[in-house]
C-alpha distance (Angstrom), angle and dihedral (degrees) to the residues before:
residue distance angle dihedral
M1 . . .
M2 3.81 . .
R3 3.72 106.6 .
A4 3.81 126.0 -159.6
L5 3.83 130.1 -173.4
L6 3.79 108.6 -158.3
Q7 3.75 125.9 -160.9
R8 3.82 123.0 -171.4
V9 3.79 104.5 -135.4
S10 3.77 140.7 -176.2
S11 3.89 85.3 -154.5
A12 3.83 139.9 -10.8
A13 3.72 136.9 177.9
V14 3.82 139.2 -178.4
T15 3.78 126.5 -149.8
V16 3.76 130.4 -170.2
E17 3.83 117.2 -161.9
G18 3.70 91.8 -14.1
A19 3.91 94.5 -51.9
E20 3.75 119.2 110.6
T21 3.79 112.2 -124.9
G22 3.80 100.5 174.8
R23 3.85 139.8 15.3
I24 3.76 135.3 174.0
G25 3.75 137.4 177.2
Q26 3.79 120.4 -146.4
G27 3.78 112.4 -6.8
I28 3.73 141.0 75.7
L29 3.98 130.2 -41.9
V30 3.78 107.1 -149.1
L31 3.79 118.0 -159.1
L32 3.83 102.3 -166.4
G33 3.92 128.2 -162.4
V34 3.81 122.5 -172.6
E35 3.74 129.6 -154.1
A36 3.95 123.0 -157.7
A37 3.94 91.6 -111.1
D38 3.82 94.5 54.9
E39 3.77 117.8 118.3
E40 3.79 143.5 170.5
A41 3.88 93.1 -70.5
D42 3.87 89.7 61.2
I43 3.82 88.0 51.1
E44 3.75 92.9 49.3
W45 3.78 94.4 47.7
L46 3.84 93.9 47.2
C47 3.78 94.9 48.3
R48 3.71 92.1 47.8
K49 3.65 94.3 47.6
I50 3.72 96.5 44.8
S51 3.73 95.1 47.3
Q52 3.81 93.2 49.2
L53 3.83 100.2 41.2
R54 3.71 108.8 124.1
I55 3.84 97.7 -138.5
F56 3.87 99.3 129.5
N57 3.67 123.0 90.6
D58 3.82 123.7 -108.4
Q59 3.79 124.8 -148.1
Q60 3.80 90.8 -76.7
G61 3.80 93.7 54.2
V62 3.88 93.8 -105.1
M63 3.80 120.8 134.3
N64 3.82 93.1 -116.0
R65 3.87 103.7 126.7
S66 3.75 133.3 81.3
V67 3.80 129.7 -140.2
L68 3.84 85.4 -104.8
D69 3.78 90.5 53.7
I70 3.79 94.2 52.2
E71 3.95 92.1 38.8
G72 3.77 86.7 -122.2
E73 3.77 128.9 163.0
V74 3.74 137.4 -112.8
L75 3.84 125.3 -142.6
A76 3.86 113.2 -163.7
V77 3.72 123.0 -158.0
S78 3.75 124.7 -179.6
Q79 3.91 114.0 -126.7
F80 3.70 123.2 177.0
T81 3.76 91.6 179.0
L82 3.89 92.1 75.5
H83 3.77 85.3 79.4
A84 3.83 95.1 56.9
S85 3.70 119.0 138.1
M86 3.79 115.9 -150.5
K87 3.85 99.2 176.4
K88 3.90 95.7 115.1
G89 3.79 125.6 44.7
N90 3.79 124.6 -32.8
R91 3.79 100.8 -68.5
P92 3.79 111.3 88.4
S93 3.81 116.5 -128.8
Y94 3.92 116.7 -137.5
S95 3.76 96.8 -169.6
R96 3.80 91.6 120.3
A97 3.81 92.2 59.7
A98 3.69 114.5 95.3
A99 3.82 120.6 -110.0
P100 3.88 115.3 -102.4
D101 3.78 92.4 -105.6
I102 3.74 88.6 62.0
S103 3.76 103.7 30.8
R104 3.89 98.0 46.3
P105 3.85 95.0 61.8
L106 3.77 91.2 42.8
F107 3.81 91.1 49.7
D108 3.81 89.4 48.4
R109 3.76 91.2 49.9
F110 3.85 90.1 48.8
V111 3.88 90.8 53.8
A112 3.79 92.1 45.7
R113 3.73 93.2 50.2
M114 3.85 93.5 44.5
A115 3.85 87.6 52.1
E116 3.81 89.8 52.6
T117 3.78 89.4 47.1
L118 3.76 93.8 52.3
N119 3.78 97.1 33.7
R120 3.79 89.1 -127.2
A121 3.71 142.7 89.0
V122 3.81 116.5 -85.8
P123 3.72 112.1 -145.9
T124 3.91 118.9 -146.4
G125 3.75 144.6 178.5
I126 3.77 122.7 -105.3
F127 3.88 110.6 -80.1
G128 3.72 111.1 -110.5
A129 3.78 95.8 3.8
D130 3.75 126.7 126.3
M131 3.81 96.9 -103.4
A132 3.87 132.3 -170.1
V133 3.87 110.6 -144.9
A134 3.76 118.2 -161.6
L135 3.69 122.0 -173.6
V136 3.82 146.3 159.6
N137 3.84 103.3 -139.0
D138 3.77 107.9 -145.0
G139 3.83 112.7 -140.2
P140 2.96 87.4 -12.4
V141 3.78 93.8 -89.5
T142 3.90 116.6 170.5
L143 3.75 123.3 164.3
W144 3.78 134.8 -177.9
L145 3.81 123.7 -141.9
D146 3.75 129.8 -172.5
S147 3.75 115.4 -172.4
K148 3.81 94.9 -148.6
N149 3.91 93.5 42.9
P150 3.81 106.2 49.3
E151 3.70 109.1 -173.8
C-alpha cells in the first residue's frame, strides 16, 4: 500500500546538503512511502483524496475547505521509513518498502499527477538523499493515509 503522512502547514521547506530543493506556503506536506505492489490506482486514489480533504478552516473556523479550495500548495517528500516494521527487536525493518528502482518512478508519477490535480508545480526533496524538512504544522493537523486501507 502506498502510505502518506499529511501535515497541514502554514509553510514547509526541504533542503539537501544546505541547498533548498522545495518550499511551500499554506498547504500540505506529504511524506510518501511506496511498496513494491503499488500501482497507478494507488496514485490516483491518493491524489484525489489529498486534494479534496477538507482540512482547512472556513470563515467560521470549521475544517471545511480543501487545498484546492484555498489554492494551497503541496510539498512531496519520499520517505521509505513509513513502511517500517517494528514487531521484533528495537531496529526497524524496511523490507516492505519498495526498492528505489520501483519506488522512484512511482514517486515521480505521484508528484506529476498531484501537479495536474492542483494545476501547479509540486516541489519535492531529492529522492534517496539525506533531507532536512522544516515545517510549521498548522493546527497541528496530521493525518495518515494508506491507499489499500481507505478509512
